[in-house]
Steps between C-alpha positions, in 0.01 A plus 500: 500500500296811420489780760133552423222260606290351220210722399170336607229428248141619535317262731817377674530498877769709666627580849548875556557669837409181686160480328369279220362658179390404152639699206231705325720692255870529418572764236848638443531805725497845342654644814848642450801369692800708593734201514648463149650159575169361617324650199742334258485161669131433515158642436288573803143372540224680693321198641141537628417250775178391669506327838389136534521492875171444681505845658635676190192570291554810291861529620671604180866590460721630220875434517795525263588134499869528430573729797245366751702340786408144588250451213484135401291269284290229666513180305305273733414513867629179661314277737627526857755226575413279801808579706298583811129456577236734640223368726178419316321783688759755398489398133120510510522859628736586215274337237198678640683829457585422138153365418319799654701732280393339172197627304350472155385788287337262257274321752183708525334283759723470802503809724782539753468859629287405806784273617734797511274730698375552850140583418165370619399383156139520390414270207353786291838676515642232267296631206732787396817293525335213311412738217845666504701182437284416201553839335804582282497841664337507842284813467219500754252753638429374850174680577386301804275657761669723759668285761518167316881494505616646167848560647527128583384405150752732340775362724413146400518588130833681550640207696389245241652699213828524692498127571439428132786732400256728317554805720788665680473877460180603683355844568208560737326840456259592776378793710784642715324398826508133389868471406615371839204263524582353157866468592430325830234272353729390216775431750300334774247305291707420190863538604561756223720802570376824345651846531300821508610757244433848634693825556677358801627195308616719210704714738648191661595343168665819378714508815597133469530450123545842349289771345416313181352186662162397362272383788288292264798279414660448840278208622269258317196545727376852568199685648404860429201727512332627182525858622878465540538318170312768304745773606737630236833360630386148608310458172799617298729256680255217435487597133880473491467137611277431196616424143619808315352602166588233244595233759303175499219482757517122529570349741324756716722672754281426801306184588205579728304817584257487793274807505302532821181712516511508119183714476715797610695470172203489264430826310290741702129504418373835624382659174334360192812300398759327720830690501850367560648598836871529580471157656355356179774655287776371729370143497445508125869574459602199714237229441609374155841402638365243749452140393226436757258736674261467794251782560314494832180693557164425659345773280682506164208651304419867570206518263692631201555250222811676369647508855442132565627397157808722547571311823459168315733621226766579761454151636515315166522696175487177304144432613362848552513851357373823648149583382440154350228297671675206665411152379333303781718194452818705509377694802410180679845362426676780687242611759466326835188631675344337806271648762494386860134410454581285194748270668373169642500436871766283664471121499304506830259767376655783703541841340834601354454867585339713766147629445491877441240693700416865414386685813369861510597725792220757543598860578259765636635810325445835675306790348830690459652211298192477282510875447866482388402246237218726384728803481743311279211391279392864459853624431557226238165564331581872466845433361371247242202720407717813441764315295571685175572190291544125517861528616408713800206271572736199496738684737214589735376141510853380569541735796154406628593131502837577663333691781209260547731194524692672777185617677387138515840408639565747784479869597882509491527371143222734390656800672845455342354458151256788537791719614701403188198573281455848646873569472500399135204731433687783670813434298287504183361844583849640563644359174205522263691713250789257456330166571450292194171312474576126484363290221248225566771242415740641762221514755397138437860383525526667840184326615618166369833545675310549828283192438798277409593256775807610699689354790604838645252707702720809491507480120121473494472815710733682264302389195176615669648846555625511142157395367326775700754752373446377144125549509502835681560709185178358353282636780328835522567698816273382787176695524392636834261208542773244415749670733248498781447125457879439497537706821229302679649170386847604612367609842317169548804292397737704717281437802416134423862391442582559865283217637342169391211542257206259513670235285826513698305466826320192366840354406633570851194333659537199268869461589417500870230236449705264284863556602470602866191326641476568874788747461766238425680428176400170338656305212289657224660717235360742244621690193356844436541618142483861391570660165675804641809562707337803663217279628750240618694750710179655638364156597830402661490808722135437598558134579816575691299742718270208585794277605512280192864589429629391838793263522442129561704266724769469229537879468325518162217746438162337463425737210727512195484673161588394148522762229655543157850639499595395852842354573523146364655355814233654723220384273627140497538499882140619541371239255698228682357614834144493369550158338651353818299303754306740732670320788838621367403850376294768668385668178125487473401785264652577160411833343590468131469707180434352162840612373677275752288192476452366147584132495638458851413208727332588829279193554695288748319615815250759378154442354341842555534798262334843520469731201510844659355631176362311198742542205332611177733262314367142531841348431644685799219372717570142400873546541442609860277202572761269352750583773309273740266304272773288344678167497640432846216666694449282805160630615179345363349844441643829374310809616502812283349817652366815331363815660145591395242753606280402796205532255656237270257238370654228286162390369421835333816674386447784253624856458233760555467825317645723774840326528518499877792347693303182575419457130862531390615250764223260412601513136860414592383208711284386209820499292673286768228232474506510120879457497463199730255336259695558177854428617569276200435792267646771722763601245238580237199604706711680761566806280125527430433501876775760554351725231150466638622577853654821368175585321300436821733716706451779244123465524452361152393144596264341744549123462787266425441315170759248374268266309634601158863484612453159662333360186798587283770441762767262379560365850193283503561380144858419584393308810225319309751414227739364762228313690443284191848369550493498880430130541779415262730744680414364843568148376833623358592663831410183692726306262779752551462474875522121483806531277654729759460244772629222273799713399570569865515129570715424195751773586516399865393849612445429866585719801750239612686503168513882484628505857767244408619721211548796740666294770743340253583829329573682828732215601684507162528880514642477851215713637347446845203254498133576548382493864183293550255588779132482593308825449205568727255774395496768769135583421381138507354511147723230350636161610871465592710410193859418424686793342860579408691809603737625230839578654718798411637407160809647341607617155241486224285274722431796733223625265304183566358659812330777300125486554529305827442813709133547595374811319353646819684359803829470311568175684699251293263215421586132467437302181296191419511284189141374516242726332225372731691615807541852365142543382308775680781621725759776476738394779680257270639525145449226244828389341350408164696379204584850383571653840846654495640248751369205298606659172856550614508144633377362166748713310791375709400138445440544128839661459648163591414382148789709373734471797814289485805423710534706817201719403268201530307462823306190390620181332172460306518124530309276738424132554169398649310179555183361338295207621657169394184400314524807277836410334740208499813706427622855558419777252656837416289803405614835356297815560535788257354845430352507148494842341341567160593824322294645215627625168574835663704319770250593769386219725171329416494223754696342782449204730692238691525161327650171610641191328668190639570134479546184701851387586506131414798273459730800467290653221256792471148391396286803416166538682187607318297792628254285693776303673682817589193664653418185702856482636518870594154491663618208713822670610553537874716737704707222656868535414711228340799360684834666414636173364218478247551869411864426422406199284251710300747785453769261380284417197443866402714497186290209373170658600560854380497469113174300476342720774577812294359331190183410691470861617548635145247248369249618760572858396422412140175325592384786717602764244313314228179486708531869580568594136138430397370702793719796402410470133133503591559801728679688219223422251233616744682823588556579132138436410374693803709810439410503130130466575514768775679756287289425193182551702641827638575610143144427387353678800709813443398507132138464604530773761668749262223444244229592752324827411521604868880517477475762227237693698692505828691817415171677410302418815555800721808371680747743658824583320699274737253214448517534123880485517479179706248350250730580209794343681295187566392468137858554383616236748249250363616563147865459599419181691327362192814548292716314755293183542616295197867560588433421863336169412812397307729610783303318767477176297870514432576560868287203610654276234851597602427428861356149452685381190789255538503466882839393637510270805781543751571264786674573827566192718439585864519185714547123519295263716584138568206276593594188696264221604484493880634142520824620324532838673695357792 
């Protein structure tokens, strides 16, 4: 007998390290061995393995077969022998666990992700996942309106791809402030564990795993922020996880990229031509190595064609190229864009979303405040008028806008910025001889850096100071008149910052009216947004003086702050307090900066939002509104408040010649109303509004005019294009929803069955049982319901309690298995199919498929009754897991099949499919008498061979029916990818032949812009050269995946069906 086990062939099943794998490759190892005797006896094989276990998608392993301890070949998995019997209920629980773990990648109709989630599903949220499963590569731009639930839609797509074994390695890139929210939502709503990669995790990994650990390889599901990822070391480590030069790029190293707030990654559009930012460059390095990509943004178009097309190219470079006008059909294929106003009402005619009301808050500004505005106007006019060239004029206008924005915010914000401006002028005078005059390009880059979205207020303050220092060398020394104006402005601001100005007093009066009527705190809440940390601190001090920061009955301050750069733990605690029921949390006022608030959910118990100043960036305005005007808002109306002059008249808004304070504020309010009316085109028209606001604040414009921009805006055309297909889409979604319900019935996905899985698993794992009780709502808002307390679990089961703690009260919450019982309340946790407790229970039960001897906790055999009229003799049925592997030995499909036969006159008579279904449908949970069980088991040796043949025959029939479906899928994918890439090739050729492309470098662009243009043209030319080779590679990859599928069968259980008159 040879010392070495037989070398497995490609496609053969093996058992390695107590797990089942299929062999993908088995070359002779080139690794050296130090044992001469072993080397002389036998060659060694480096065997590549891919897991076939239901929870092992993407689990690959390489072993040297000859020295791997315990490695064995699997010839055939036997049917369980009927030595002992399980109860019918217990075997049903086991079969449910096996059945719920099977999924098909080839079936593009059945969606299963909603079953494995704890979400309040809206029918429109099925659209992205329905598209994703029909695409060879699920690349989608989810551009739904703010607050429609893009996170939920992305989670559904991710879950579906995981179920279908099309995704394992997932990276979520989002603003830093949203990392914890993403992690918690993926855990609580989808049962998916993600880890946040940041500086803290990198330090922890180095301590635990050594200095050379790569954080991007340590876990399959990760979350990070784009501003962390773009740093030199994290980006270099990620690059090390990618194929080296000359290595094949297929299959891609990562499966799914989810990019939240994707508009922050698009090239910046501040000059004449959109320029790549550090964020753009970082993502461009990563994006090609992900098989699937989901980009989320309510405003993906910033008005620059090259910027939008660059974003599309990052999403799918087989459909789009930077600078090439996107084809409408291709854009419609990847872009999901719905507005709240476009979605139909609910079945009873009620609205899906709250109605947004814009309410002005009039302010009677004092003569001193009006004079301060006039003084700033005079100072700015002098600076701009005396500018020696265009560069100094640009710098003067930049400082004017910087100061005016802060003047409109608060005396404190204005004072700090004015002080920095004066200091920079003083520094310039002291160092004139050695100060180098910055170029226009450097100046613009500084300004763009300031205007780039950031999630750190301290960083924004630093960038503001740097920008003021950068422009100072361009300025002439202040004239006596200019210095006098600065002195008067500083004196006013120094005095005004010590007390409430007119706007702050109006805010205080409003807070007393709404939050403390009759001097007592009510249940109302409000968010106050400001652009500046200085204003936030100033307001906090003023409001605290008025008693708004006092502690409530629970010891919490009524007034809390959120700002960019604050401690993560503190920020999450404040968010949780604000989202908690007002009866449980005393917080009533949230003072927030823009840097802290992009994308966060604050809508649970708040429907009022105050803009302390009107942002000049329309996207920022809409992002603020979206914190409360979003999916999950419980109020019927959302109230948005803006401060206006007491002379404000909505019916006649125009900017007069003299540029008074009232005129400027009226213009900004006019912009607010325009933004509200063109929200579907905000991405494209928004930059036009922002530019015109700047022009108005500089005195160069009187009225807001967006007619031209609206007429050419792609948003309306995209929506119109999609509306043509809306009826068909809505019909498709209705069909999907019906299929969901049908699938739920077929799979037996009921609360009772899920509960039974958990109860059985805890018993088998020797863990304490769930504790049922009746929960009464302390606030009287909900009816009493039955819930289950999860006991203290041990070992690996201990993690099942993660997420049970209430985010605010920290009380351990009970679980329920019924979605309807959990809806609309936060005092219970829904144990959905992918909740960790349910997942571990399912995993334990499914592991019984491979267990044997003392390891086995189930017998996997049962005997149950059927009505006597159904059958005249007993029958035996085998249940098996059917797994179909593609030509690349990756799974294409799996399901649970059954085959059986009647036991008549000591013989096995095979049942057809109809007879089998009828018999199983009629099966009851009554047990069969032990004597009958023994008689059935005694015939096992006679029953087993024909039962196995019946099972194999069923496998052949099912495989044959699936073969055509897979062949059709392969043909479609090959034709689609060929057509997509050919169309891209033709579009690039057409674009490069345009005369405008040649003229771009001659059109007065800056040096930096010309460099970017040349890079883009070179990129198009390089992309053109790659396309033919890429078509061949993609076609070959698809063919390899679907060609020659190999069915594998794993028997899991045996059921005896006995007519009730014979069961005793």
